[in-house]
N, C-alpha and C positions, 0 to 999 in steps of 0.2 A: 591560583590566579586571583587578582583583585576583582571584586564585583564592580559593576559600572556606576552605581548611584551613590553619591555622598549620603552619609547616614549618621545618626547618633549611635553611640556604642550600645550594644546589648547589655543586659544587666550584668554587672561585675566585670565586664571586659576592660574597663578603664583602669582597673587595678593592675592589670598585667600587660596591657598593650597601649602604646601611645597613639594619638591620632595621626593621620586621618582614618576614618572608619567608612566602610562601604556596605551596601546591601545589594542583593540581586534583583529585588523588586519591592514595591510597596504592597500593602495588603489589599490589593484589588485585582480582579481578573485581567483587566487591560494591561496593568503593569507586569503581571506574570507572563502574559503572552509577549510583551516587549522583551522580557528577560529571556524567553525562549529564542526570539529572533537574534538577540545579542549573542547568545551562546552558540547558535548555529553559525552565525557569521564568524565567530571566533574559531570554530572548528574548521570552517572553510578556509580561513586565512592561515591557521597554524597547524591544522591536522593533516591527515586523519589520526584519530586516537583509538587504540584498542579498548581502553576502559576509562572509567571515571571514578574517582574517590571523592566523597563529599562528607561534609559535616553539617548537621542542623539545616539551616535554610538552603544550603547548596543541594541537599538531598531532595528537598521539596521542589526545587527548580528542575533538576534533572529527571526526577521520577515523573513529574507531571509532563515534561517534554516527551518522555518515553511512552506514557499513556496516550498522549495525543497522537504520537507517531503510530502506535499500535492500532488506534481507531481509524485514522484517516489515510495512512500510508502503509498498511500491513504487507503490501507486495514489495516494498523497498527495504533495503538494509537499514537497521536502526543506526542512530548516530554513534552508538558505542556497542561493542561486543559483550562487555561485562560491566557491572556496576557494583561499587561498594558504598553502602550507606551507613554512616556512623551517627547514631542519635538522630535519625532522620524522621521524616513524616510525610504526610500527604496534604494537599491543599484542597479544602472542601469546596471552594468555589470552582476550582478546575474539575473536580469530580462531578459536580452538578452539571457543569457545562458539557461534560462528556456523556451525560445521561445516567450516571450512577445515582442511586437514592441515598441522600444524606438525611438521616432521621433526626428528630429533635434530641433523642438520647445521645447521638453522636455529636451533635452541636454542643450539648451541655458538657460532655466529657472533654471536648476540645477546649472550651472556654475555661473550665476549671483547671485543666492542666497548664494552660498558658498563665493563668493567674498564679498558680503554685510555682511555676518556673521563675517568674519575675520575682517572687518573694524569696525563694530559696537560693537563687543565683545572684542576688543583689550584693552590692558592696558591703552593706550592713551585715548580712547573713554570713558572708565570707569572713569578715573581721571578727564576728562574734563566735561562730561555731566551726569555722574551717570545713574540713571534709565531712564533719558530722551534720552539716546543714541539710544534706540530702534526705535524711530520715530513713524510714523503713522502705523495703522493696516490695515489688509485686510478685505474684506467682505467674510464671510464664504460661501464656495461653497458646503458644505455637504447638505444643505437644498434646493439647487436649482436643477431644472430638466435640467441638462446639461450632455451630453455624453462625451464631451471633457473636461478633467480636467487637466490643466497644461501640455498639450501636449499628454495626454493618452486618447484614445478613449475606454471607458469602455464598450461600446456596443459590442466591439469585444473581450472582455475578457470573456471566459467561466466561468460560475458561479462555476463550479466544480474545477476551478484552484485557486479560492480564498482561503485565510486562513479561515478555517471553525470554529475554536474554538471561544468562546466569547472573544471579545477584547474591551479595553477601550483606547481611544485616547485623551490625554491631550496635548493641544497645545496653543501657544500664538499668538494672532492676530498680534502682533508687531514683531514676530520672523521672521527674513529674511528667515529661513528655513520652514516657514509656508507651502509653496507649497509642500514640500516633506512630511510633516505631513499629509496633506489632501490626497495626493496621496496614502500614506500607508493606510489610513483609507478606501479608495476605493478598495484596494486589500484585504480587509477583508469582510466577509459575513455580509451584512447590517442588517439582522434580529437579529443578536446577537452582535451588535456593539453599544457602547455608546461613546459619545464624550463630551468634555468639553473644552471651551476656557477660559484659566485663565487670558487672557487679557494682558499679558506681553510679554517679549521677549524670547530668547533662554536660559531659566534657569528653575530650579525647583522651583515652586511657594512656597512662605513662608508666605503669608498673612493669617490671621486666617480664614476669610470667605472662601477663596479659599481652605485652608486645610480641612475645614469641608466638602466642596463639594467633594473633592477628597476622603475623608474618606468614604463618602456614596458610591462612585464608587468602593472602595475596598470591601465594604460590598456586593455590587452587584456581584462582582467577586466571593466572597465566596459562595453566593447563587447559582451562575451558576456552580461552581465546583460540588456541590451536585447533579446538574441536568445532568451533562455530563456522 
């Protein structure tokens, strides 16, 4: 669905898509909360929906909505039974508003990754380097026994504060926003979490073998809907 607010195109988008362009929120907490209200109104009007599939900013909108729901309305059913996040992330201002600690290290990583994304996803980078613009990848931190993940100490995060519904996290090891994707995964309950590294950058995967893997994760979501 189209987001509600007119926007300039994200880096490189104008090469592939014609205007108009939209965003779900501006980079401030009040706008994010307005985005939540808009999304809940949309669900009330057109739903209910079993699940949500998001890319990039859409992930930030729906994940923050789910975190607010978990904190303030844990006794009520969440707006979705399952969620798929593709190259997603978390909103630091929303995390702070919810009482989570956002360290200076986390802020620095967030800012660096944003700057790198703008550079690597730009029209100039696409025309110059094509798919090679994404550069080298990260080592996955989801399988490592580390309490500190990109500036967040998850030993201090109460399990009941996490997103409790089944989630799928699809991210690219070459995505400059990889740290935010991994952080979002750790804000979701691990026992009902699936992850998949599509190996690329900040984009929706299109290769056949990758699409097959993602299709299997969609099937898993369908199975989990029936169990919720």
